[in-house]
N, C-alpha and C positions, 0 to 999 in steps of 0.2 A: 550411398547405400542402394543396392538393387532392390526393386520392388516389383511385385506382381499386381495384377488388377485388384483394386480394393473392393472385393465382392460385397462387403458389408454396407458400403456407402456408394455404390457404383453410380457414376454420372451425377454426383452431387457436388455442391460447392465445397463441402467439408472434405470430400475425397480428394478433390483436386488440390486443395490447400495442404492436406496431410501428406499427399504423395510428393509434392514439391519440397516440403520440409524434410521428409525422410530421405530423399535423394541427395540432399545437401550434406547429410551426416556421413563422415568417413570412418566412423567408429574408432577414433584414435584413443579415446579414453581420457583426454586431458580434462574433460568436464568433471570426472570423479575426484580429481585432486582438490577441487574447490566446492564440492557438494557437501553440505552439512550432514545430511542423513547417511551418506556413504562413509563419511569420516567417523560417524558414531557407530554404525552397524557393520560396516565392512562387507556388506552383501551387494553383489553386482546389481541385483534387482532393485536395490534401494539407492541407486545412482542414476544419473541421467541416461547413460548409455544403455543400461539394463532396462530402464523404463521405456526407452525408445523401442527396443526390441519387443517388449511386451505389447506396446501399442501397435506396432507393425503386425504382429501375429494376429491380434484381434481384428484389425482393419482388413486383413487379408482372408478373414473368414474363420480364424481359429476361435475356439470357445474360451470365454473368459470365466474365471471362477473367483471365489472370495479371496484367494491368495493374490490374484492379479489386482483386484480392487484395493487390497490392503497396501500393496507396494505403491500404487498410484496415490492413495490417500496420504501416505507418509511423506510425499513430496511437499515441501514448504511453498513451492512456486516462488522461491527467492530469486531465481533466474541468475544466480551467480555463475551457473554453467554457461549462460549466454555470453557473459563477459569474457569467460575463459576460452570459449570455442573458437578455433581458428577458421572454421568454415561458415560461421554466421548462422548456425541452425536456430530457428525460431522455436525453441523447445517449449516455451510457455504456451504458445498457441496450439502446438501439437498435443500438449498435456490436456488442455481444455477439451479438445476434440476426443481424445482417448477416454478421458473420464466420462464424457457424455455418453459415448457408445457403451462403455462398461456398465454405467449406471442403469441403462435400459436392459442390459443382458442379465445382470446379477442383482436380484432383489435384496435390499438390506434388511436386517432384522428390525422388527417394529420399534424397539427403543432408539435405534440409530435414526430411523426415519422421523420419529417424533422430535428428536433433538435437533435435527437439521431443519425441520419445518418450523420449530420454535425460533431458531436463530434467524431464519428468513422472515418470520412474521413479526419480530420484535426489533432487532437491531437497526434495520433501515428506516425505522419510523421514530423520530425523536420523542414524540409524546408518549408512545408506548414504552420506549426504553427508559425515559425519565421516571415513569411510574415504577417499573421493575427495579431500577437502580435505587430508588428511594426505599422500596420495600426491603431490598437486600441490605441497605444500610441499617434499617431499623432492627432487622433480625440477625445482623452480623454476629453478635456475641453468642448466638445459639448454634452457629454453623461450625463445621469441622475446620481444623486449621488450614487444610488445603483449600477449602472454599473461601475462607476468610481472606486468604491471600489474593484471591481473584477480584475482591471488591476494594477498589482504591479509596483512599480517604477523600472526602469532599474538598475540592479546590475552590476557595472563595475568589470571587471576581470583583475586585474593587476598582477596576479600570473604567474610566469614562471614555466614550467614543468622541472623536472630533466632531464639532458642530459645523465647521466651515465646509462649504461645497466648492471644490476647485473645478477649473475648466477641464482638467485631465481626470478621466474617470475609468475605473476598472471594476469588473464584477468579482465577487468572491463567493465561493461555495461554503455554505454554513456547515455542511456535513451532517452525519447521522448521530454518532455518539460524541463527537467533539464538543458540541454545545453543552453537554451534560458533564462529561469527564474533564474537559479543559476549556471552559468558556472564555478564558482570557486570551487565548491564542489569536483569534481573529481581531479582537479589540486591539491587541498589541500591534498586529500587522497594520491596522487602520491608522494607529497613532504614528507609527514610523513613516508610513507612506504619506501621511498628512504633512509631515515635515519636508517631504520632497515635492509637495504640490500635487498630490494625487489623492482622489477620494475613492473609497471602496463602497460599492453598492451591492445589495442583495436582490436577486430575482425571486420574489415570493413563491412563484410556482415551481422553482427548482427543488430537487430533493436528493435522494441517494444517488450516487454516481453509478450504481449497478454492480460494483465489484463483488460484493458479498454474494449476491444471488448468482452471478456469472460463474464464480469459482466453486459454488456449491451445485453446479450443473443444473441450475434453474434458469436456463438461458432466456426463456420466454418472459419471465418476470424481469430479468435484467434488462432486456431490450425495451420493455415498457418504461423502466426508470430512465434509460438513456434517451428515448424519444421525448419524454417529458422535459428533460433538461435541455435538449436541443431546441425544442419549441419555446422554452422559457427564456433562453439566452439569446437566440438569434435577433429578436427585436432590439435588444440593447446594442448589439454589435452594429446593427443597421443605423442606430442613432449616434454612433460615434464612440462607443466605449472601446477602449484600446485593447483590452485583454481580459481573459478569465484567469484570476489568480487562485492558485491552490496552496493552501497552508498545510495540507496533509498530503504527503508524497504518494500514498497509496491511491487516493482519489485522483491525484494529478496524472498518474500513470494510466489509470482506467480511461479518463476522459481523453487523453492524448491518443488512445487506441480506438476511439469511436470511428475514426475514418476507416480503419482497417476492418472493423466489425461490420460496418454498413456499406462496405465496398460494392456489394451486389444488390443493395436495396435501391431500386430506382427512385423511390420517394425521398430517401434520406441521404443518399450518397454525397450529394453536393453540400447539404446542410452539415452533415457530420464532418466532412473535410474542413469546412470553415471553422467549426467549433474546435476541432483538434488543433488546427493551425493557430488559433487565438489563445490556446491554453498555455499558461506559464507557471512553473513553480515559483514560489515567492523568492527563492534565491536567484532565479533567472531575472526577475524583475529588478531586484536591487543591484545585481551585477551590471545591468544596462544603464543605471542611473549614476549621476554625479553625486557621490556621497560625502563630499567635502563639508557640506553643511551639518553633517552629523558629528557631534563631538562627545562620544561616550566617555564617562568617567569609569575607568576599568580598575578592578581589584580582583586578585585571586586568579586561579587557573580553571580551565574548562577542558573536559574530555568530550569530544563529539562522536556520537554513535550515528553512523550514516545508514539510514534505513535501506533495505534491499531495493525497495521500490524506487528510491532516489538514485542509488549508484548503479544498480544493475538494470532496472526497468527503464528509467528515464535517461540513463547514461550521464548522470550529472554528479558523478563522484568528484569530490573536491570543490564543488560549487559553493556550498555553505562555508567551508573552511576558508576559501579564498576571500569571501566577503568579510568574514569575521576577523581574519588575520589582517586584512587591509584596513580595518577600523581600529586595529591595535589590540585585539583580544589575544590572550595567551592560551593557545590550544596545545594540549599534549598529544603526542602520537600514540594511537591505540594499536595494540597488537592484533593481528588478524582482522583488520577492519572489514574485510569482505564477508565474514561469517555472519549468519543470521542470528538474531537474538531469540528467535523462537516464537515471536508473536504471530506474524504472518496471517493477519486477518482473524479468522476463526480457528486457526490451527491450535492455539494454546488451549482452546476448549475441547477440540476434537481429538487431539493427540497430546494430552497433558504430560505424559512421561518424557517423550522426546523433547517437547517444548521446554520443560524444566531443565533438562540436561544442557540444552543450548543456552538457556538463560543463565545458568550457573557459570558457564564458560565466558559468556559475554560480560557478566557483572564482575567476575574475577579480573578480566582484562581491563575493565574501566576503573575498578577500585584500586588496582595495583599502581595507578598513576597518582593516587591521592589528590584528585581534583576537588575544587570547592563546589563545582556544579557539573552535572552531566547534561549535555545538550543533545537534542535529536530533532527530527523534522517530520515525525509522524505520531499521531495520537496513540495508536496501538502499541508502538514501541515504547512510548513514554510511560504508559500505565503498566506495561509488562515489566520493564526494567525497574520502575519504582517499587514494585511489589517485592523485590529481593535486595534492595539497598537502602541504607539510611541517608545516602548522599542525595541532595535534592536533584530531581530530574525535571528539566524544563524544555519547552520548545525554544529553539535558538532565537526566534523573534521576540519572545518574552524577555530573554536575557538582554537583548539589544535595547528594547524599549525601556527596561528598568535602568539601564546605564545612561539613558539620555535624560538629563535633568531638565525640568521645566524652567 
């Protein structure tokens, strides 16, 4: 794609990055074929190619308006288009740049600004979120049906963590909402890895991965979260910890991108590269191990919903399925597995109508297989899908742990 001098961001790192991405695009339109919002709305501006043109116009000095912002807001950042693109266009990074520029040009209405501030002020902080979640559960009967559907049932955590400390050690990210919404996930991961001779450790100073703030155009807050994690994890790597394990694919994608985000930061470029290089999705960890010692007792069938952050972001489509099938689990083939479920971080809260339409399609595809359980690899997808189906939805590592009898 031909570009002119990016007058809005001239001689900046963002301008250089955006121009390189734009020039990679050959506007073929293959991306629209797998874009969830384009499939729903049929509007070129609600597909990747159209959004790229909108961002290009803004970066070249064109004025942005509320309509431009709306089309960018509607993007799920599922990055399915990146998987489809024959030219390797880094659409996700371009979208972050475009959203940031438009956010500074077009002031949002006060209710929207307050809502986004509340999300950034609560969700990345487990103690604050736990208090809000508890209040929501107490007053759930008084809420509208739509709001009640957003509040998942409390998931009891009866798992015990391994006590033995092995010579092999890995770090694990606790996460922001996962300890409250799905507290058994990390414990199940620790129990499975314990059988493989690996101990999971927590770095107390680590916190939110930064994804929520980053994608809500609060990059300064996001970078603070990221630097805190880098500083918290590096000493462990220097002491011999093998890897940083991610049990939520959304967090895993963000941490793997620290290296690119801090590429031009002289104080953090090397540190960020080391952190990203050491980060592994849990499926990657198990795929690299000898699993013959695991003898799961398997019954029933499973439908696996592959989160967008896993298959499109991290390019690990099929990784979980390979591990689980290799252990003998019966996985059904899901129709249109590349399509987003509509969770997409805060998307289900900010774009509820589109999110629900995508969720309905995803649940129909999963339920049509009549599985005994639906598995996924991201907490947001888990709670989102569970809100519309009576079939149990679990993280795949919980299912594996439950099948391994003591």
